[in-house]
C-alpha positions as a printed Julia matrix, in Angstrom:
164×3 Matrix{Float64}:
 -36.55  -13.69  -23.27
 -37.61  -10.46  -24.82
 -37.17   -9.78  -28.58
 -34.64   -6.98  -27.86
 -32.54   -9.4   -25.73
 -32.54  -11.95  -28.54
 -31.5    -9.33  -31.09
 -28.56   -8.27  -28.93
 -27.56  -11.84  -28.53
 -27.72  -12.51  -32.23
 -25.72   -9.36  -33.02
 -23.05  -10.46  -30.56
 -22.99  -13.96  -32.11
 -22.76  -12.41  -35.62
 -19.76  -10.22  -34.63
 -18.13  -13.27  -33.11
 -18.68  -15.33  -36.25
 -17.26  -12.5   -38.35
 -13.97  -13.07  -36.61
 -13.97  -16.6   -38.11
 -14.79  -15.55  -41.7
 -14.59  -18.53  -43.98
 -14.11  -21.18  -41.34
 -16.34  -24.15  -40.7
 -18.85  -23.88  -37.85
 -17.37  -26.9   -36.08
 -13.91  -25.32  -36.16
 -15.34  -22.11  -34.62
 -17.12  -24.08  -31.82
 -13.93  -26.1   -31.12
 -11.75  -22.97  -31.02
 -14.17  -21.19  -28.69
 -14.26  -24.21  -26.37
 -10.47  -24.48  -26.43
 -10.1   -20.72  -25.58
 -12.62  -20.99  -22.68
 -10.88  -24.08  -21.19
  -7.44  -22.34  -21.41
  -8.85  -19.28  -19.7
 -10.37  -21.31  -16.91
  -7.09  -23.32  -16.43
  -5.14  -20.06  -16.37
  -7.53  -18.62  -13.76
  -7.19  -21.71  -11.63
  -3.43  -21.47  -11.77
  -3.55  -17.89  -10.59
  -5.75  -18.87   -7.71
  -3.61  -21.86   -6.69
  -0.4   -19.97   -7.08
   1.56  -20.1    -3.85
   1.36  -17.06   -1.69
   4.11  -15.57    0.45
   5.88  -17.79    2.88
   5.05  -17.37    6.52
   8.33  -15.55    7.15
   7.56  -13.1     4.32
   4.05  -12.57    5.63
   5.36  -11.87    9.19
   7.94   -9.47    7.86
   5.24   -7.62    5.82
   2.95   -7.53    8.85
   5.77   -5.96   10.95
   6.31   -3.33    8.25
   2.64   -2.56    8.02
   2.34   -2.36   11.82
   5.1     0.25   11.95
   3.57    2.11    9.07
   0.06    2.06   10.53
   1.22    3.73   13.73
   2.02    6.91   11.71
  -0.31    6.64    8.71
  -3.73    8.3     8.42
  -6.6     6.13    9.63
  -8.43    6.14    6.28
  -5.28    4.85    4.6
  -4.86    2.13    7.21
  -8.53    1.21    6.81
  -8.1     0.97    2.98
  -5.05   -1.34    3.29
  -6.76   -3.55    5.94
  -9.84   -3.86    3.77
  -8.22   -4.42    0.39
  -4.9    -6.27    0.94
  -5.1   -10.03    0.37
  -2.87  -10.43    3.34
  -5.72   -9.52    5.62
  -8.17  -12.05    4.15
  -7.01  -14.51    6.84
  -8.14  -14.11   10.42
  -4.75  -15.39   11.6
  -2.96  -12.58    9.78
  -5.33  -10.0    11.09
  -4.68  -11.28   14.64
  -0.93  -11.34   14.03
  -1.11   -7.75   12.79
  -3.05   -6.71   15.9
  -0.47   -8.51   18.07
   2.28   -6.52   16.36
   0.44   -3.36   17.42
   0.13   -4.59   20.96
  -3.48   -5.63   20.82
  -4.87   -9.13   21.5
  -7.92  -10.26   19.58
 -10.12  -13.29   20.14
 -10.21  -16.08   17.61
 -14.01  -16.11   17.39
 -14.14  -12.44   16.35
 -14.91  -11.9    12.67
 -12.34  -10.33   10.38
 -14.44   -7.18    9.89
 -14.91   -6.78   13.6
 -11.24   -7.34   14.17
 -10.33   -4.66   11.64
 -12.73   -2.24   13.33
 -11.18   -3.04   16.68
  -7.67   -2.39   15.29
  -8.83    0.95   13.82
 -10.42    1.94   17.15
  -7.22    1.0    18.97
  -5.06    3.09   16.58
  -7.42    6.0    17.01
  -7.38    5.81   20.85
  -3.62    5.52   21.0
  -3.24    8.55   18.75
  -5.73   10.51   20.88
  -3.81    9.47   24.03
  -0.54   10.56   22.47
  -2.0    14.0    21.59
  -3.34   14.52   25.09
  -0.05   13.38   26.63
   1.86   15.97   24.48
  -0.54   18.71   25.61
  -0.07   17.92   29.24
   3.65   17.41   29.26
   4.75   21.03   28.4
   2.42   22.37   31.06
   3.87   20.02   33.61
   7.42   20.93   32.51
   6.73   24.68   33.03
   5.14   23.99   36.41
   8.11   21.92   37.49
  10.56   24.58   36.41
   8.49   27.25   38.3
   8.35   25.17   41.46
  12.04   24.34   41.25
  13.02   28.05   40.93
  10.78   28.96   43.84
  12.24   26.14   45.92
  15.65   27.63   45.45
  14.3    30.89   46.6
  15.99   34.25   46.64
  19.55   34.6    47.56
  20.24   33.67   51.18
  19.19   36.45   53.54
  21.74   38.43   55.41
  21.97   38.11   59.15
  20.11   41.3    59.86
  17.08   40.52   57.7
  13.91   39.52   59.51
  12.37   36.67   57.74
   8.96   35.48   58.79
   7.78   32.02   57.94
   4.39   31.1    56.74
   1.57   31.23   59.31
């Protein structure tokens, strides 16, 4: 340990001891030990706190699946990467199943999330391309249907030649 590290440590200890002005050193040590044990018990309680029930998780996954079909991909990626719901591979696979995608059990969570993001990107691209093609097809169909009806029926005296 360097001298500067020791001086920082001693300054920190001095400021801590100043909080217990006029108390016995044994009281200070006991109090600090008690505070640390309470903090660790409280942290364990938070970690062991029961999560959502399977029905609540399933409902949340359904909501997120509907949302993800319309949300921006960076937002979806952020939720998939940070939400505690997706820390389980089973939940990631269930989410993918809600989207209509089947993932293998041996695939890692990160790889599964990337597969989901790629799937969402491809389906959006397909939707955009389909929208572009559908108005063109509609105008072609309307043009061909109007030409199929043709002009008004010819009168008896008109000479009409067919295609050769």
